[in-house]
N, C-alpha and C positions, 0 to 999 in steps of 0.2 A: 708253690705257686708264686710267680713273680707279679708283684703289684704294680700296676701301671701308674707312672707319675703324672699327675694332672698338670696341664699347661701352666696354670696360675702358680703352682708350687715351684715350678722352674723359675718363673719371674720373681717370686718372693725370695728365692735363694740369691738371685743376682742382686736384688735390692739390698739384702742383708750385707753382702760383700761390697756393695756400691761399685760393681763392675760395669762401668758406663759402656764400654765397647761391647760387652756381652749382652747387656740390655738392648742396645741398638741392633745388634745382629739378630737377637731373638725376635724382637718386634718386627724386623724386616721379613722374617720367615712367616709371620702370621698374616692372614687376610684381615680385612676390615671387620668382618663379623667375629672372627676369632679374637681380635683385639678387644672388642666390646665385652665378650664373655670373660676374658682373662682379667681385664681391669675391673669388671664388676665384682670379682671375687676378692679383690684387695680391700683392705680396710681404708678408711678415709686418710689416715696418716700415711699409709703406703702409697696411695694414689698421689698425694701431694709430694712425697719423696721422689716418686717416679718422675713427675714433671720437673722437679728441681734439678734432677741429675741430667736430664736431656737438654740439648741445646734449645733455645727458643723456637727455632725453625722446626725441629723434630717434635717438640712439645705441641706446637700449633697443629701439625699434621695429626698427632694423636688426638688432640681436642676435637678436630673436625670429624674423626671417626666415631666419637662417643655420642650417645643420645644427648639431646640438647639439655634436658633437665640436669643430667649428671655433669655435663661440661660447665654449665653456668655455676653450679654449686662449687666446683673445683676452683674456678676463677675467683669466686667470692671469698674463698678460704685462703687464698694466697696473699702474700704481702704485695703491696701496690707496685713495687719495682719489678718483681718477677712477673706479675700479671701483665704489666705494661709491655714487657719484652715479648711475651707470647702473643698478646693481642696485636702488636705491631706487625706480626708475620701473617695475620689473617686478612682476607679480602675486606674491603671497606664496608660492605653491607653487613658482614658478620661482626666487625668491630662495633658498629653501631648497635647491632642486636644485643651483644654481650653487655655493653655499657648501659644500654637502655633498660636492661633488667635489674641493674644494680641500684642501690640507694644513691641519692645525689652526692652524698659525702664520699662513698666508695668510688663512684665514677670519677669524681673530681680528683681524688687522690691518684688514681691511675693515670689520668690525662696529664697531671703535673709531671709525670715521669716520661712522657712522650714528647717528641719534637713538636714545637708550637704549631707548625703548619698541619701536621697530622691530627693533632688534638682539635684544631679549628675545624677541620673537615668532619671529624666525628661529631662535634657539637652541632654542625649544620644538619647532618644526617639524622641525628636523634630527634630533631624537631618534627620529622615526618611521621605519619601514622605507619605502623608496620605493614598494613595492607594497601598502601598507596604506592604509586610509581617511585616516589622519592624514597620510601622505605625499602623498596625492592632493588633499587639500582645500585650498581657499583661505580666507583669513581676512578677505577683503574682502566683508563682508555687513552687512546692516542688522539691528540687534538693539535692541529697546526693552523696558522693563519693563512689566508688566501695568498698573501704576497710572498710566501716561502716557495722556493723552487723544489723540484723533485729531488735534485742532488742533495740539497740541504736536509731533506727529510730522511733520505737513505743514510746519509752520514750520521744523523742523530740516532737512527735505529741501530746502526752498527756500533756506535760509541756507547750506547746504553743497553746493549743486548742483555746483560745480566738483570738490569732493572725491569726490562720489558718481558722477561722470560715467562712470567705468570699472567701476562695480559692476554686477552683474546684478540689476536692480531688478524681478524678477518677484514676489518675496515679501519679507515682513518677518518676522523671527523674534522671538518674544516669550518673555521669561523672567520667573521669579518667584523671588526670593531666590537668584538666581544659577543656578537650574536652568531647563532648557528647558521651556516651557509648551506651545507650539504655533506654528502658522504663520498668517500673515495675508496674503492676496493683495492686490495694489494696488487692484484694482477695488473690493473691499469697503471698503478704507481710504478711498478718494476719494469713495465714495458715502455714507459715514457722517457723522453730524453731528459738528462739532468738539468738542462736550462729552462725547462717548461715550468711555468708557475702553476700552483695548485688551482688558482682561479680559472685556468683554462681547461682543466680536466675534471673538476669537481662535478658530481651529480647533484644538481640543485633540485629543489622541490621534494627532497627526501621526506618520508613520513616520520613524524615524531609523536611523542605523547607528552602531556603536561605532568609536572612533578606532583600535582595534587590529584591526578586521576586515580580512581580506585582499582583494586586488584581485578574486579569484574571487568572494568574497561580494558585492562591490559590483556586479560584472557580473550576477550572479543577481538582485540587487535591481532593477537597471534593466531587465532582461529581463522582470521581472514587473510593474514599475510605470512608467508613462509620465510620468515627472517630468523637469523640466529639471535638477534638482539635489536633493540630499538632505542634511539637516542631520546633522552629526557630533557625537556627545556622548561624554563619557568615562564611567567607572564611576559617577561621582557625578551623572551627568546634566547636567553643565555643558556648555553649547554651545561647541564648539571651532572649528567651521568648517563649510564646505559643500563637498561633492563635486559638481562640475558634470558633466553627461553628456558634454559636449564634451571635457573634460579626460580623462575616462576613456577615450574613444575614442582620443585622442592617445596616451595611455599604452599602450593595447592595440597601436596601430600601431607604436609604438617597440619594444615587446617582441617583436612578430612580426618586425620588421626585424632585431633582434639575433639572434633564433633562426634566421632564414634565413641570416644571415651565418655563424653558428656551424656550421650544417649543411654549409656550403660550405668549412669549415676556416679561417675568419677569426676568430681568438680575440681576445677583449678588447673586443668591441663594434664600433661603427661605424668604418669606415675611409674616409678621403678621400685623394686623391693630393696634397693640400696638406700632409699630415702627413710627418714625417721618414721617409726611406727605411729607416733602421735599424729604426724602430718597426714600420713596415708589414711589412718582411721578417721580423722576429722573430715577429710575430703569426701570419703564415702558416706559417712554418717549424715552429712548435710543433705544428702538426697534420700537416704534410707529412712531417716527419722520422719521426713515428710510423707514418704511412700507408705509407711505403716499406718499413718492416720488415714490416708486415702483408702487403704485396703479395709480398715475397720468400717469405713462408710459403705464400701461394697458389701461387706459381710452383713451389715444391718438389713439389707434387702432380704437376704436369706432368712434372717431371724424373724422378719415381719411375716414371711410366708411359711413358717415352720410347720404349721398344721397341714398345708397343702403338700409340702415335701414329705412329711411323715406318712401321708396317705398314698403317695406315689413315690415310693423309695427308689424305684428304677430311674427316676428323673435325676437323682443325685449323680448317677454315672455320667450323664450328658452335660451337666452344668460346666465342669471344667473344660470340656471340648468346645462348647459354645463360646466360653470366655477366651480360650487360647486361640481358636481359629479366627475369631473376630479381631483379637489383638494382633495376630500375624498380618491380617489384611490391612489393618490400620497402620501398622509399622511400615509396611511397604509403601503406603501413600506418604507417610512422614518422610521416609528416605528420599523419595522422588522430589518432594517439595523442598527439602533441605538442599538437595543437589541443584535444583533449578534456581533456588535463591542465590546459591554461591556462584553460579554461572551467569546470573543476570537474565535467565530465560523468562522468569516471572518476577513481577514486582509485588510488594506487600499489599497493594490496593486491589490486586486482581483476584480477590477471594471468590467472587461469584463465578468467574470463568473457570477457575480451578475446581470449584465445587461441582459445576455442571459436568466437567470432564470426568471427575471421579464417580459421579452418580452412575454413569453408564457402565463403567467397569464394575462398580459395586453391585448393580442389579444383575449383571450377567454372572459374576462370580458367586453372589449370594444364592442365586437360583440353583447353580450347579452344586455348591457345597451343601445347601439346605436339602436338596434332593438326595444326595449321597448319605448324609447322616440320618435323614428321615427314613430312607429305605432300610438302613442298618438297624434303627430302633424298631421298626416294624417287624423285620425278620427275627430280631432277637427276642422280643416279647410277644410277637404275634398280635400286636395291637396297632392298628393303623392310626388311631387317634394319638398315640404316643409319638408316632412318626411325624404326624402333622404338627404337634406341639414343638418338638425339638427342631424339626426342619424349618418351620416357620420362624422360630426364634432366631436361628442362625442366619437365615436369609435376610431378615430385616436388620439384624445387628451388624451384618457385614456391610450393608449399605450405610448404616450409621457410622461404623468404624472408618471406612474409607473417606466418608464426607469429613469427619473430624480430622483424620490423619492428613488429608490434603490441605485443609484450610487452617488448622491450628497454628502451624509454623508461620504462615503469612500474618495471621492476626497478632501473634506474639511479637513478630518482627516490627509491626506497626506500633506496638506498645513499648518498643525498645527493651523487650525481654528476650534473653537468649533462647531461640526456638529449639536449638539442639538439646538444651538441658531440660526445658520445661515441657516439651511436647509429649515425651514418653509417659511421665506420671499422669498427666491430664487424660491422655488417650486411654491408658490402661484402666484407670478408675472409672471413667464414664462408660467404656465398653463393657466392663465387668458388671457395673450396676445395671445398665440397660439390658444386657443379655440375661442376667438373672431375673430382672423384672419381667421381661417378655416371656421367658420360659415358664416362670411360676404363675404369671397372670393367665397365660393360655391354658396351663394345667388346671388352674382353678375354674376356668370357664367350662372345661371338658371333664371335670372331676368325675362325673357319673359314668363316663365312658372309659376311664383309664383303669 
């Protein structure tokens, strides 16, 4: 039987022989997802060797295909000169992202190896928050003064074709005395006479965003305007960069990924199994250790009512169902609130409005779910009172769960606590305790009929 050679084994062989051409050819054959899988099976030393053998341009392309957490660790482990060469090939927003994740000493060492104008540009970008327009924008755009002619612009484009190759050449941005004047699309430029001044054909009053605007503000802008990008200006109306729609989508996807991981108790962002065991264990334990204490609190309710539970042993079958179904309903409400907060649909102070909206859903769903489990309990044991106990407990607890799930993220946001991380444990514990309390209390009240 012929054993299939795994893709990463092929790459490892090329790395051992340092066959640069073979490495390049092989990587070109792989898709982005395949590259991620192959590189993840390399050791840290092999990944660093791979980057050192590739040209800075090819290494930058590889870096862009890798998960962010893996890419940043590779850059951190490289010597400053090689790291600077690779970072120089990346778009400006990614340059700032990489260096912003490094220590001040490491970032400074890399920028010393870069051209002064490029290093200065990165320093400016690093000052912005990641989720602001300034943090999302790219500085690779075409900008010309109003007094320049169409012919001069076309000549510049032709002379610098290689430099502009990676630019998004949908629009040209026009300035006057350093301030943003307007936008000019390529079609208008190419169809105008060479002697025409840009001031004569520029589209004035073009929409812009401020460099300190939040990601939520940018999302609203693109929801309202079907543009490929929007120019970013500062308080003095100086053109600072351009936020591209595709970059915003990538930022949203990354944010949603981090929020999802945090709701599952993985703190600190993205996790890969190529990371150190200690780091991965520490990130997970920071949530799990708190959660075990919360679960002990929930279990204490059952211990308090152990006599009732012993008398009605059938009730033990339904306690996990009440807990789980209420938790599911609550987590749905949490997910909606987190999403609406990220989009700016609701604000942290709108707790009452969100609660009222969730109450109506909770009452309807609670009635349906309580009836279903109540009928199931009745048919199973032939005791309608058991059905009333478990059905009533689930109905009420569903209302409690969606009320908490909808409002807790808003309350935590107002307290400057990460709602994605803390909402889950709080919701789970409270719904468990309240569900157990309701079921066991109702059972105690009807003990003679059960």
